[in-house]
mmCIF file of the C-alpha atoms, coordinates in Angstrom:
data_MODEL
# 
_entry.id   MODEL 
# 
loop_
_atom_site.group_PDB 
_atom_site.id 
_atom_site.type_symbol 
_atom_site.label_atom_id 
_atom_site.label_alt_id 
_atom_site.label_comp_id 
_atom_site.label_asym_id 
_atom_site.label_entity_id 
_atom_site.label_seq_id 
_atom_site.pdbx_PDB_ins_code 
_atom_site.Cartn_x 
_atom_site.Cartn_y 
_atom_site.Cartn_z 
_atom_site.occupancy 
_atom_site.B_iso_or_equiv 
_atom_site.pdbx_formal_charge 
_atom_site.auth_seq_id 
_atom_site.auth_comp_id 
_atom_site.auth_asym_id 
_atom_site.auth_atom_id 
_atom_site.pdbx_PDB_model_num 
ATOM 1   C CA . MET A 1 1   ? -6.868  56.672  193.058 1.00 0.00 ? 1   MET A CA 1 
ATOM 2   C CA . THR A 1 2   ? -4.825  53.262  193.354 1.00 0.00 ? 2   THR A CA 1 
ATOM 3   C CA . HIS A 1 3   ? -1.358  52.920  191.836 1.00 0.00 ? 3   HIS A CA 1 
ATOM 4   C CA . LEU A 1 4   ? -2.875  50.966  188.949 1.00 0.00 ? 4   LEU A CA 1 
ATOM 5   C CA . ALA A 1 5   ? -5.419  53.699  188.096 1.00 0.00 ? 5   ALA A CA 1 
ATOM 6   C CA . ARG A 1 6   ? -2.535  56.165  187.920 1.00 0.00 ? 6   ARG A CA 1 
ATOM 7   C CA . LEU A 1 7   ? -0.582  54.270  185.260 1.00 0.00 ? 7   LEU A CA 1 
ATOM 8   C CA . PRO A 1 8   ? -2.572  55.844  182.192 1.00 0.00 ? 8   PRO A CA 1 
ATOM 9   C CA . VAL A 1 9   ? -1.925  59.259  183.670 1.00 0.00 ? 9   VAL A CA 1 
ATOM 10  C CA . LEU A 1 10  ? 1.782   58.561  184.232 1.00 0.00 ? 10  LEU A CA 1 
ATOM 11  C CA . PHE A 1 11  ? 2.002   57.427  180.619 1.00 0.00 ? 11  PHE A CA 1 
ATOM 12  C CA . LEU A 1 12  ? 0.492   60.602  179.275 1.00 0.00 ? 12  LEU A CA 1 
ATOM 13  C CA . PHE A 1 13  ? 2.930   62.682  181.279 1.00 0.00 ? 13  PHE A CA 1 
ATOM 14  C CA . LEU A 1 14  ? 5.817   60.470  179.842 1.00 0.00 ? 14  LEU A CA 1 
ATOM 15  C CA . LEU A 1 15  ? 4.496   60.630  176.287 1.00 0.00 ? 15  LEU A CA 1 
ATOM 16  C CA . LEU A 1 16  ? 4.245   64.511  176.512 1.00 0.00 ? 16  LEU A CA 1 
ATOM 17  C CA . GLY A 1 17  ? 7.718   64.809  178.009 1.00 0.00 ? 17  GLY A CA 1 
ATOM 18  C CA . ALA A 1 18  ? 9.255   62.903  175.111 1.00 0.00 ? 18  ALA A CA 1 
ATOM 19  C CA . CYS A 1 19  ? 7.890   65.311  172.589 1.00 0.00 ? 19  CYS A CA 1 
ATOM 20  C CA . GLY A 1 20  ? 9.995   68.124  171.395 1.00 0.00 ? 20  GLY A CA 1 
ATOM 21  C CA . SER A 1 21  ? 10.579  70.598  168.641 1.00 0.00 ? 21  SER A CA 1 
ATOM 22  C CA . ASN A 1 22  ? 11.853  69.914  165.220 1.00 0.00 ? 22  ASN A CA 1 
ATOM 23  C CA . ALA A 1 23  ? 15.466  70.557  165.267 1.00 0.00 ? 23  ALA A CA 1 
ATOM 24  C CA . GLN A 1 24  ? 15.686  70.386  161.325 1.00 0.00 ? 24  GLN A CA 1 
ATOM 25  C CA . VAL A 1 25  ? 14.237  73.919  160.978 1.00 0.00 ? 25  VAL A CA 1 
ATOM 26  C CA . ALA A 1 26  ? 16.078  75.538  164.135 1.00 0.00 ? 26  ALA A CA 1 
ATOM 27  C CA . HIS A 1 27  ? 18.841  76.785  161.836 1.00 0.00 ? 27  HIS A CA 1 
ATOM 28  C CA . LEU A 1 28  ? 16.775  78.579  159.301 1.00 0.00 ? 28  LEU A CA 1 
ATOM 29  C CA . PRO A 1 29  ? 16.553  82.211  159.205 1.00 0.00 ? 29  PRO A CA 1 
ATOM 30  C CA . VAL A 1 30  ? 13.957  83.827  161.619 1.00 0.00 ? 30  VAL A CA 1 
ATOM 31  C CA . GLY A 1 31  ? 12.821  87.534  162.312 1.00 0.00 ? 31  GLY A CA 1 
ATOM 32  C CA . ASP A 1 32  ? 14.416  90.336  160.463 1.00 0.00 ? 32  ASP A CA 1 
ATOM 33  C CA . ASP A 1 33  ? 16.566  87.598  158.659 1.00 0.00 ? 33  ASP A CA 1 
ATOM 34  C CA . ALA A 1 34  ? 13.627  85.702  157.462 1.00 0.00 ? 34  ALA A CA 1 
ATOM 35  C CA . TYR A 1 35  ? 11.912  88.974  156.038 1.00 0.00 ? 35  TYR A CA 1 
ATOM 36  C CA . ALA A 1 36  ? 15.069  89.762  154.085 1.00 0.00 ? 36  ALA A CA 1 
ATOM 37  C CA . ILE A 1 37  ? 14.302  86.759  152.171 1.00 0.00 ? 37  ILE A CA 1 
ATOM 38  C CA . VAL A 1 38  ? 10.535  86.852  151.923 1.00 0.00 ? 38  VAL A CA 1 
ATOM 39  C CA . PRO A 1 39  ? 9.609   90.344  152.611 1.00 0.00 ? 39  PRO A CA 1 
ATOM 40  C CA . PRO A 1 40  ? 6.039   91.758  153.386 1.00 0.00 ? 40  PRO A CA 1 
ATOM 41  C CA . PRO A 1 41  ? 4.325   93.500  150.761 1.00 0.00 ? 41  PRO A CA 1 
ATOM 42  C CA . ASP A 1 42  ? 5.310   97.136  150.260 1.00 0.00 ? 42  ASP A CA 1 
ATOM 43  C CA . ALA A 1 43  ? 2.084   99.268  150.826 1.00 0.00 ? 43  ALA A CA 1 
ATOM 44  C CA . ASN A 1 44  ? 3.624   102.341 149.289 1.00 0.00 ? 44  ASN A CA 1 
ATOM 45  C CA . ALA A 1 45  ? 4.870   100.613 145.994 1.00 0.00 ? 45  ALA A CA 1 
ATOM 46  C CA . PRO A 1 46  ? 2.502   102.003 143.061 1.00 0.00 ? 46  PRO A CA 1 
ATOM 47  C CA . ARG A 1 47  ? 1.003   99.221  140.735 1.00 0.00 ? 47  ARG A CA 1 
ATOM 48  C CA . THR A 1 48  ? 3.502   100.384 137.938 1.00 0.00 ? 48  THR A CA 1 
ATOM 49  C CA . SER A 1 49  ? 6.244   98.868  140.121 1.00 0.00 ? 49  SER A CA 1 
ATOM 50  C CA . TYR A 1 50  ? 5.299   95.223  139.044 1.00 0.00 ? 50  TYR A CA 1 
ATOM 51  C CA . VAL A 1 51  ? 8.151   93.253  137.901 1.00 0.00 ? 51  VAL A CA 1 
ATOM 52  C CA . ILE A 1 52  ? 7.671   91.242  134.657 1.00 0.00 ? 52  ILE A CA 1 
ATOM 53  C CA . VAL A 1 53  ? 8.286   87.702  134.348 1.00 0.00 ? 53  VAL A CA 1 
ATOM 54  C CA . PRO A 1 54  ? 8.478   84.924  131.792 1.00 0.00 ? 54  PRO A CA 1 
ATOM 55  C CA . ASN A 1 55  ? 5.341   84.416  129.964 1.00 0.00 ? 55  ASN A CA 1 
ATOM 56  C CA . ASP A 1 56  ? 3.624   87.624  130.907 1.00 0.00 ? 56  ASP A CA 1 
ATOM 57  C CA . VAL A 1 57  ? 2.016   89.238  128.161 1.00 0.00 ? 57  VAL A CA 1 
ATOM 58  C CA . LEU A 1 58  ? 2.560   93.015  127.263 1.00 0.00 ? 58  LEU A CA 1 
ATOM 59  C CA . ASN A 1 59  ? 0.620   95.461  125.491 1.00 0.00 ? 59  ASN A CA 1 
ATOM 60  C CA . LEU A 1 60  ? 3.061   97.723  123.289 1.00 0.00 ? 60  LEU A CA 1 
ATOM 61  C CA . GLN A 1 61  ? 1.947   100.892 121.868 1.00 0.00 ? 61  GLN A CA 1 
ATOM 62  C CA . VAL A 1 62  ? 4.112   103.294 119.840 1.00 0.00 ? 62  VAL A CA 1 
ATOM 63  C CA . PHE A 1 63  ? 2.335   106.616 118.935 1.00 0.00 ? 63  PHE A CA 1 
ATOM 64  C CA . GLN A 1 64  ? 1.505   106.766 115.386 1.00 0.00 ? 64  GLN A CA 1 
ATOM 65  C CA . GLU A 1 65  ? 3.471   103.730 114.619 1.00 0.00 ? 65  GLU A CA 1 
ATOM 66  C CA . PRO A 1 66  ? 0.731   100.719 114.199 1.00 0.00 ? 66  PRO A CA 1 
ATOM 67  C CA . ASP A 1 67  ? 3.411   98.572  112.661 1.00 0.00 ? 67  ASP A CA 1 
ATOM 68  C CA . LEU A 1 68  ? 5.432   98.689  115.812 1.00 0.00 ? 68  LEU A CA 1 
ATOM 69  C CA . SER A 1 69  ? 2.710   98.369  118.143 1.00 0.00 ? 69  SER A CA 1 
ATOM 70  C CA . ASN A 1 70  ? 1.568   94.974  119.393 1.00 0.00 ? 70  ASN A CA 1 
ATOM 71  C CA . GLU A 1 71  ? -1.462  94.335  122.000 1.00 0.00 ? 71  GLU A CA 1 
ATOM 72  C CA . GLU A 1 72  ? -0.230  90.810  122.717 1.00 0.00 ? 72  GLU A CA 1 
ATOM 73  C CA . LEU A 1 73  ? 3.578   90.734  122.991 1.00 0.00 ? 73  LEU A CA 1 
ATOM 74  C CA . GLN A 1 74  ? 4.462   87.584  125.024 1.00 0.00 ? 74  GLN A CA 1 
ATOM 75  C CA . VAL A 1 75  ? 7.607   87.389  127.032 1.00 0.00 ? 75  VAL A CA 1 
ATOM 76  C CA . ASP A 1 76  ? 9.440   84.233  126.063 1.00 0.00 ? 76  ASP A CA 1 
ATOM 77  C CA . ASN A 1 77  ? 10.738  81.555  128.761 1.00 0.00 ? 77  ASN A CA 1 
ATOM 78  C CA . LEU A 1 78  ? 14.088  83.356  128.919 1.00 0.00 ? 78  LEU A CA 1 
ATOM 79  C CA . GLY A 1 79  ? 12.399  86.693  129.550 1.00 0.00 ? 79  GLY A CA 1 
ATOM 80  C CA . ASN A 1 80  ? 12.864  88.400  126.294 1.00 0.00 ? 80  ASN A CA 1 
ATOM 81  C CA . ILE A 1 81  ? 10.527  89.916  123.679 1.00 0.00 ? 81  ILE A CA 1 
ATOM 82  C CA . GLN A 1 82  ? 10.940  90.728  120.032 1.00 0.00 ? 82  GLN A CA 1 
ATOM 83  C CA . ILE A 1 83  ? 10.479  94.317  118.700 1.00 0.00 ? 83  ILE A CA 1 
ATOM 84  C CA . PRO A 1 84  ? 10.222  95.256  115.183 1.00 0.00 ? 84  PRO A CA 1 
ATOM 85  C CA . LEU A 1 85  ? 13.375  97.105  113.996 1.00 0.00 ? 85  LEU A CA 1 
ATOM 86  C CA . ILE A 1 86  ? 15.128  96.615  117.345 1.00 0.00 ? 86  ILE A CA 1 
ATOM 87  C CA . GLY A 1 87  ? 15.177  93.000  117.823 1.00 0.00 ? 87  GLY A CA 1 
ATOM 88  C CA . GLU A 1 88  ? 15.186  91.080  120.994 1.00 0.00 ? 88  GLU A CA 1 
ATOM 89  C CA . ILE A 1 89  ? 15.305  93.030  124.502 1.00 0.00 ? 89  ILE A CA 1 
ATOM 90  C CA . GLN A 1 90  ? 15.151  91.711  127.916 1.00 0.00 ? 90  GLN A CA 1 
ATOM 91  C CA . ALA A 1 91  ? 11.859  92.315  129.676 1.00 0.00 ? 91  ALA A CA 1 
ATOM 92  C CA . ALA A 1 92  ? 11.819  89.884  132.736 1.00 0.00 ? 92  ALA A CA 1 
ATOM 93  C CA . GLY A 1 93  ? 13.044  91.442  135.787 1.00 0.00 ? 93  GLY A CA 1 
ATOM 94  C CA . ARG A 1 94  ? 11.927  95.011  134.717 1.00 0.00 ? 94  ARG A CA 1 
ATOM 95  C CA . THR A 1 95  ? 8.838   97.102  134.962 1.00 0.00 ? 95  THR A CA 1 
ATOM 96  C CA . ALA A 1 96  ? 6.740   98.115  132.119 1.00 0.00 ? 96  ALA A CA 1 
ATOM 97  C CA . THR A 1 97  ? 8.025   101.706 132.360 1.00 0.00 ? 97  THR A CA 1 
ATOM 98  C CA . GLU A 1 98  ? 11.614  100.672 132.309 1.00 0.00 ? 98  GLU A CA 1 
ATOM 99  C CA . ILE A 1 99  ? 10.896  98.613  129.236 1.00 0.00 ? 99  ILE A CA 1 
ATOM 100 C CA . ALA A 1 100 ? 9.052   101.758 127.556 1.00 0.00 ? 100 ALA A CA 1 
ATOM 101 C CA . ASP A 1 101 ? 11.930  103.963 128.259 1.00 0.00 ? 101 ASP A CA 1 
ATOM 102 C CA . ASP A 1 102 ? 14.415  101.271 126.657 1.00 0.00 ? 102 ASP A CA 1 
ATOM 103 C CA . ILE A 1 103 ? 12.349  101.100 123.598 1.00 0.00 ? 103 ILE A CA 1 
ATOM 104 C CA . GLU A 1 104 ? 12.142  104.848 123.056 1.00 0.00 ? 104 GLU A CA 1 
ATOM 105 C CA . LYS A 1 105 ? 15.791  105.276 123.475 1.00 0.00 ? 105 LYS A CA 1 
ATOM 106 C CA . ARG A 1 106 ? 16.488  102.410 120.841 1.00 0.00 ? 106 ARG A CA 1 
ATOM 107 C CA . LEU A 1 107 ? 13.953  103.791 118.459 1.00 0.00 ? 107 LEU A CA 1 
ATOM 108 C CA . GLY A 1 108 ? 14.982  107.337 118.794 1.00 0.00 ? 108 GLY A CA 1 
ATOM 109 C CA . ALA A 1 109 ? 18.563  106.667 118.237 1.00 0.00 ? 109 ALA A CA 1 
ATOM 110 C CA . ARG A 1 110 ? 18.098  105.137 114.818 1.00 0.00 ? 110 ARG A CA 1 
ATOM 111 C CA . TYR A 1 111 ? 14.749  104.976 113.444 1.00 0.00 ? 111 TYR A CA 1 
ATOM 112 C CA . ILE A 1 112 ? 12.136  107.535 114.970 1.00 0.00 ? 112 ILE A CA 1 
ATOM 113 C CA . VAL A 1 113 ? 12.169  111.260 116.061 1.00 0.00 ? 113 VAL A CA 1 
ATOM 114 C CA . ASN A 1 114 ? 11.024  111.687 119.558 1.00 0.00 ? 114 ASN A CA 1 
ATOM 115 C CA . PRO A 1 115 ? 9.009   108.256 119.807 1.00 0.00 ? 115 PRO A CA 1 
ATOM 116 C CA . GLN A 1 116 ? 6.402   107.903 122.353 1.00 0.00 ? 116 GLN A CA 1 
ATOM 117 C CA . VAL A 1 117 ? 6.125   104.336 123.729 1.00 0.00 ? 117 VAL A CA 1 
ATOM 118 C CA . VAL A 1 118 ? 3.629   102.878 126.382 1.00 0.00 ? 118 VAL A CA 1 
ATOM 119 C CA . VAL A 1 119 ? 4.060   99.423  127.837 1.00 0.00 ? 119 VAL A CA 1 
ATOM 120 C CA . SER A 1 120 ? 1.456   97.801  130.016 1.00 0.00 ? 120 SER A CA 1 
ATOM 121 C CA . ILE A 1 121 ? 0.660   94.436  131.476 1.00 0.00 ? 121 ILE A CA 1 
ATOM 122 C CA . ALA A 1 122 ? -1.965  92.799  129.144 1.00 0.00 ? 122 ALA A CA 1 
ATOM 123 C CA . LYS A 1 123 ? -1.920  89.411  131.028 1.00 0.00 ? 123 LYS A CA 1 
ATOM 124 C CA . GLN A 1 124 ? 0.099   88.042  134.063 1.00 0.00 ? 124 GLN A CA 1 
ATOM 125 C CA . ALA A 1 125 ? 1.604   84.522  133.523 1.00 0.00 ? 125 ALA A CA 1 
ATOM 126 C CA . GLU A 1 126 ? -0.058  81.759  135.821 1.00 0.00 ? 126 GLU A CA 1 
ATOM 127 C CA . ARG A 1 127 ? 1.857   81.702  139.300 1.00 0.00 ? 127 ARG A CA 1 
ATOM 128 C CA . PHE A 1 128 ? 1.767   78.751  141.375 1.00 0.00 ? 128 PHE A CA 1 
ATOM 129 C CA . VAL A 1 129 ? 2.775   78.202  145.036 1.00 0.00 ? 129 VAL A CA 1 
ATOM 130 C CA . THR A 1 130 ? 3.256   74.546  146.531 1.00 0.00 ? 130 THR A CA 1 
ATOM 131 C CA . VAL A 1 131 ? 1.713   74.365  150.209 1.00 0.00 ? 131 VAL A CA 1 
ATOM 132 C CA . GLU A 1 132 ? 2.341   71.104  152.150 1.00 0.00 ? 132 GLU A CA 1 
ATOM 133 C CA . GLY A 1 133 ? 3.046   69.638  155.610 1.00 0.00 ? 133 GLY A CA 1 
ATOM 134 C CA . GLN A 1 134 ? 0.399   70.218  158.179 1.00 0.00 ? 134 GLN A CA 1 
ATOM 135 C CA . VAL A 1 135 ? -2.456  71.854  156.237 1.00 0.00 ? 135 VAL A CA 1 
ATOM 136 C CA . GLU A 1 136 ? -5.798  70.333  155.511 1.00 0.00 ? 136 GLU A CA 1 
ATOM 137 C CA . LYS A 1 137 ? -5.350  70.326  151.786 1.00 0.00 ? 137 LYS A CA 1 
ATOM 138 C CA . PRO A 1 138 ? -1.769  70.022  150.532 1.00 0.00 ? 138 PRO A CA 1 
ATOM 139 C CA . GLY A 1 139 ? -1.283  70.984  146.902 1.00 0.00 ? 139 GLY A CA 1 
ATOM 140 C CA . VAL A 1 140 ? -0.221  73.555  144.207 1.00 0.00 ? 140 VAL A CA 1 
ATOM 141 C CA . TYR A 1 141 ? -2.114  76.683  143.857 1.00 0.00 ? 141 TYR A CA 1 
ATOM 142 C CA . GLU A 1 142 ? -2.399  79.487  141.740 1.00 0.00 ? 142 GLU A CA 1 
ATOM 143 C CA . VAL A 1 143 ? -1.407  82.895  143.446 1.00 0.00 ? 143 VAL A CA 1 
ATOM 144 C CA . ALA A 1 144 ? -2.137  86.581  142.562 1.00 0.00 ? 144 ALA A CA 1 
ATOM 145 C CA . ARG A 1 145 ? 0.421   89.337  142.851 1.00 0.00 ? 145 ARG A CA 1 
ATOM 146 C CA . GLU A 1 146 ? -1.083  90.315  146.284 1.00 0.00 ? 146 GLU A CA 1 
ATOM 147 C CA . ASP A 1 147 ? -1.113  86.868  147.961 1.00 0.00 ? 147 ASP A CA 1 
ATOM 148 C CA . THR A 1 148 ? 0.585   86.419  151.418 1.00 0.00 ? 148 THR A CA 1 
ATOM 149 C CA . LEU A 1 149 ? 1.439   83.720  153.664 1.00 0.00 ? 149 LEU A CA 1 
ATOM 150 C CA . LEU A 1 150 ? -1.918  83.824  155.362 1.00 0.00 ? 150 LEU A CA 1 
ATOM 151 C CA . SER A 1 151 ? -3.645  83.562  151.992 1.00 0.00 ? 151 SER A CA 1 
ATOM 152 C CA . ALA A 1 152 ? -1.726  80.789  150.650 1.00 0.00 ? 152 ALA A CA 1 
ATOM 153 C CA . ILE A 1 153 ? -2.338  78.708  153.730 1.00 0.00 ? 153 ILE A CA 1 
ATOM 154 C CA . ALA A 1 154 ? -6.002  79.572  153.470 1.00 0.00 ? 154 ALA A CA 1 
ATOM 155 C CA . ARG A 1 155 ? -6.021  78.208  149.962 1.00 0.00 ? 155 ARG A CA 1 
ATOM 156 C CA . ALA A 1 156 ? -5.013  75.066  151.444 1.00 0.00 ? 156 ALA A CA 1 
ATOM 157 C CA . GLU A 1 157 ? -7.998  75.307  153.925 1.00 0.00 ? 157 GLU A CA 1 
ATOM 158 C CA . SER A 1 158 ? -5.728  76.321  156.865 1.00 0.00 ? 158 SER A CA 1 
ATOM 159 C CA . THR A 1 159 ? -3.383  74.255  159.349 1.00 0.00 ? 159 THR A CA 1 
ATOM 160 C CA . THR A 1 160 ? -4.381  71.050  160.871 1.00 0.00 ? 160 THR A CA 1 
ATOM 161 C CA . ARG A 1 161 ? -4.401  70.454  164.620 1.00 0.00 ? 161 ARG A CA 1 
ATOM 162 C CA . GLU A 1 162 ? -0.978  68.985  164.647 1.00 0.00 ? 162 GLU A CA 1 
ATOM 163 C CA . ALA A 1 163 ? 0.745   72.033  163.103 1.00 0.00 ? 163 ALA A CA 1 
ATOM 164 C CA . ALA A 1 164 ? 3.598   73.638  164.325 1.00 0.00 ? 164 ALA A CA 1 
ATOM 165 C CA . LEU A 1 165 ? 2.837   77.213  163.946 1.00 0.00 ? 165 LEU A CA 1 
ATOM 166 C CA . ASP A 1 166 ? 6.159   78.469  164.718 1.00 0.00 ? 166 ASP A CA 1 
ATOM 167 C CA . GLU A 1 167 ? 7.827   76.281  162.165 1.00 0.00 ? 167 GLU A CA 1 
ATOM 168 C CA . VAL A 1 168 ? 6.147   77.462  159.006 1.00 0.00 ? 168 VAL A CA 1 
ATOM 169 C CA . VAL A 1 169 ? 8.959   77.496  156.149 1.00 0.00 ? 169 VAL A CA 1 
ATOM 170 C CA . VAL A 1 170 ? 8.914   79.468  153.006 1.00 0.00 ? 170 VAL A CA 1 
ATOM 171 C CA . PHE A 1 171 ? 11.397  78.272  150.229 1.00 0.00 ? 171 PHE A CA 1 
ATOM 172 C CA . ARG A 1 172 ? 12.199  80.824  147.467 1.00 0.00 ? 172 ARG A CA 1 
ATOM 173 C CA . THR A 1 173 ? 14.667  80.725  144.681 1.00 0.00 ? 173 THR A CA 1 
ATOM 174 C CA . ILE A 1 174 ? 16.806  83.851  144.547 1.00 0.00 ? 174 ILE A CA 1 
ATOM 175 C CA . ASP A 1 175 ? 19.531  84.509  141.985 1.00 0.00 ? 175 ASP A CA 1 
ATOM 176 C CA . GLY A 1 176 ? 19.624  80.772  141.278 1.00 0.00 ? 176 GLY A CA 1 
ATOM 177 C CA . ARG A 1 177 ? 19.843  79.959  144.921 1.00 0.00 ? 177 ARG A CA 1 
ATOM 178 C CA . ARG A 1 178 ? 17.356  78.040  146.900 1.00 0.00 ? 178 ARG A CA 1 
ATOM 179 C CA . MET A 1 179 ? 16.639  80.125  149.981 1.00 0.00 ? 179 MET A CA 1 
ATOM 180 C CA . ALA A 1 180 ? 14.366  79.226  152.998 1.00 0.00 ? 180 ALA A CA 1 
ATOM 181 C CA . ALA A 1 181 ? 12.945  81.364  155.865 1.00 0.00 ? 181 ALA A CA 1 
ATOM 182 C CA . ARG A 1 182 ? 11.129  80.536  159.035 1.00 0.00 ? 182 ARG A CA 1 
ATOM 183 C CA . PHE A 1 183 ? 8.064   82.269  160.344 1.00 0.00 ? 183 PHE A CA 1 
ATOM 184 C CA . ASN A 1 184 ? 5.812   82.038  163.174 1.00 0.00 ? 184 ASN A CA 1 
ATOM 185 C CA . LEU A 1 185 ? 2.213   81.968  162.041 1.00 0.00 ? 185 LEU A CA 1 
ATOM 186 C CA . SER A 1 186 ? 0.702   82.660  165.231 1.00 0.00 ? 186 SER A CA 1 
ATOM 187 C CA . ASP A 1 187 ? 2.525   86.199  165.315 1.00 0.00 ? 187 ASP A CA 1 
ATOM 188 C CA . VAL A 1 188 ? 1.441   86.635  161.593 1.00 0.00 ? 188 VAL A CA 1 
ATOM 189 C CA . ARG A 1 189 ? -2.196  85.934  162.389 1.00 0.00 ? 189 ARG A CA 1 
ATOM 190 C CA . SER A 1 190 ? -2.301  88.075  165.516 1.00 0.00 ? 190 SER A CA 1 
ATOM 191 C CA . GLY A 1 191 ? -0.448  91.057  163.833 1.00 0.00 ? 191 GLY A CA 1 
ATOM 192 C CA . ARG A 1 192 ? 2.627   90.724  165.907 1.00 0.00 ? 192 ARG A CA 1 
ATOM 193 C CA . ALA A 1 193 ? 4.590   90.187  162.785 1.00 0.00 ? 193 ALA A CA 1 
ATOM 194 C CA . PRO A 1 194 ? 4.167   91.095  159.119 1.00 0.00 ? 194 PRO A CA 1 
ATOM 195 C CA . ASP A 1 195 ? 2.389   88.757  156.676 1.00 0.00 ? 195 ASP A CA 1 
ATOM 196 C CA . PRO A 1 196 ? 5.236   88.087  154.305 1.00 0.00 ? 196 PRO A CA 1 
ATOM 197 C CA . GLN A 1 197 ? 4.214   88.072  150.485 1.00 0.00 ? 197 GLN A CA 1 
ATOM 198 C CA . ILE A 1 198 ? 4.213   84.965  148.446 1.00 0.00 ? 198 ILE A CA 1 
ATOM 199 C CA . GLN A 1 199 ? 5.304   84.741  144.780 1.00 0.00 ? 199 GLN A CA 1 
ATOM 200 C CA . GLY A 1 200 ? 5.076   82.283  142.149 1.00 0.00 ? 200 GLY A CA 1 
ATOM 201 C CA . GLY A 1 201 ? 7.493   79.447  142.482 1.00 0.00 ? 201 GLY A CA 1 
ATOM 202 C CA . ASP A 1 202 ? 7.497   79.722  146.346 1.00 0.00 ? 202 ASP A CA 1 
ATOM 203 C CA . ALA A 1 203 ? 6.875   76.556  148.456 1.00 0.00 ? 203 ALA A CA 1 
ATOM 204 C CA . VAL A 1 204 ? 5.253   76.799  151.932 1.00 0.00 ? 204 VAL A CA 1 
ATOM 205 C CA . VAL A 1 205 ? 5.816   73.824  154.367 1.00 0.00 ? 205 VAL A CA 1 
ATOM 206 C CA . VAL A 1 206 ? 3.897   73.821  157.725 1.00 0.00 ? 206 VAL A CA 1 
ATOM 207 C CA . GLY A 1 207 ? 5.817   71.702  160.376 1.00 0.00 ? 207 GLY A CA 1 
ATOM 208 C CA . PHE A 1 208 ? 4.544   68.946  162.438 1.00 0.00 ? 208 PHE A CA 1 
ATOM 209 C CA . SER A 1 209 ? 4.263   69.499  166.294 1.00 0.00 ? 209 SER A CA 1 
ATOM 210 C CA . ALA A 1 210 ? 5.246   66.335  167.983 1.00 0.00 ? 210 ALA A CA 1 
ATOM 211 C CA . LEU A 1 211 ? 3.606   67.693  171.167 1.00 0.00 ? 211 LEU A CA 1 
ATOM 212 C CA . LYS A 1 212 ? 0.378   68.346  169.388 1.00 0.00 ? 212 LYS A CA 1 
ATOM 213 C CA . GLY A 1 213 ? 0.260   65.035  167.581 1.00 0.00 ? 213 GLY A CA 1 
ATOM 214 C CA . ALA A 1 214 ? 0.912   63.169  170.805 1.00 0.00 ? 214 ALA A CA 1 
ATOM 215 C CA . TRP A 1 215 ? -1.881  65.114  172.427 1.00 0.00 ? 215 TRP A CA 1 
ATOM 216 C CA . GLN A 1 216 ? -4.275  64.216  169.617 1.00 0.00 ? 216 GLN A CA 1 
ATOM 217 C CA . ASP A 1 217 ? -3.159  60.606  169.917 1.00 0.00 ? 217 ASP A CA 1 
ATOM 218 C CA . ILE A 1 218 ? -3.929  60.706  173.614 1.00 0.00 ? 218 ILE A CA 1 
ATOM 219 C CA . LEU A 1 219 ? -7.514  62.089  173.131 1.00 0.00 ? 219 LEU A CA 1 
ATOM 220 C CA . LYS A 1 220 ? -8.157  59.301  170.770 1.00 0.00 ? 220 LYS A CA 1 
ATOM 221 C CA . ALA A 1 221 ? -6.912  56.659  172.999 1.00 0.00 ? 221 ALA A CA 1 
ATOM 222 C CA . ALA A 1 222 ? -8.422  58.140  176.278 1.00 0.00 ? 222 ALA A CA 1 
ATOM 223 C CA . PRO A 1 223 ? -11.628 56.003  176.267 1.00 0.00 ? 223 PRO A CA 1 
ATOM 224 C CA . LEU A 1 224 ? -9.203  52.841  175.834 1.00 0.00 ? 224 LEU A CA 1 
ATOM 225 C CA . PHE A 1 225 ? -7.124  54.125  178.786 1.00 0.00 ? 225 PHE A CA 1 
ATOM 226 C CA . ASN A 1 226 ? -10.262 54.707  181.014 1.00 0.00 ? 226 ASN A CA 1 
ATOM 227 C CA . SER A 1 227 ? -11.506 51.392  180.301 1.00 0.00 ? 227 SER A CA 1 
ATOM 228 C CA . PHE A 1 228 ? -8.007  49.819  181.139 1.00 0.00 ? 228 PHE A CA 1 
ATOM 229 C CA . ALA A 1 229 ? -8.016  51.596  184.349 1.00 0.00 ? 229 ALA A CA 1 
ATOM 230 C CA . PHE A 1 230 ? -11.379 50.509  185.147 1.00 0.00 ? 230 PHE A CA 1 
ATOM 231 C CA . LEU A 1 231 ? -10.736 46.986  184.762 1.00 0.00 ? 231 LEU A CA 1 
ATOM 232 C CA . LEU A 1 232 ? -7.505  47.141  186.753 1.00 0.00 ? 232 LEU A CA 1 
ATOM 233 C CA . THR A 1 233 ? -9.262  48.733  189.507 1.00 0.00 ? 233 THR A CA 1 
ATOM 234 C CA . ARG A 1 234 ? -12.082 46.126  189.636 1.00 0.00 ? 234 ARG A CA 1 
ATOM 235 C CA . ASN A 1 235 ? -9.333  43.382  189.826 1.00 0.00 ? 235 ASN A CA 1 
# 
């Protein structure tokens, strides 16, 4: 190989060497700290542990009290519901069982002897997650209660070739604060790390790998480099 023919190869090595990781996410919580913000699903949690959110629709049944029962009791934007005789009570952030117990206590204190109340989820509010960055189809997607990071990314038709799989960030609002946690998607896919659970309102951002991006550019430019080297060697 002549010196001129080596130029394209030398250029490739220089280009790859110039590529580094994204320092912007290096400070974000990882490992146990990340899972403290975005935990994996609790396999032992019963279905009744579902926490109600605004715009959920509840089914309220008070035994032998049809005037107090309501099959479509919607939680308002502030997380409250209106109960006859009782008035407004907080529903968001509580389970159906907790709400039923609260209603029983309030009714029993003033209106009904030994009330029997059952609260169930008639319809869950629509929940959406934003998936952007290095995915094939960025956008806003509806998520179910059981959705995880892998299923959210699958809704966006998986990651691109240029994705930095160790720089997948999940943003979540907790107690009014916007938090972020970084995950290694390769570890999650292989089972070496738990698959964190995704909630409505989350945002998932898949980082860009400069190294992979440069390599894709190199592959696209390879025919041009080879032609250039061939012309140089002929001259």
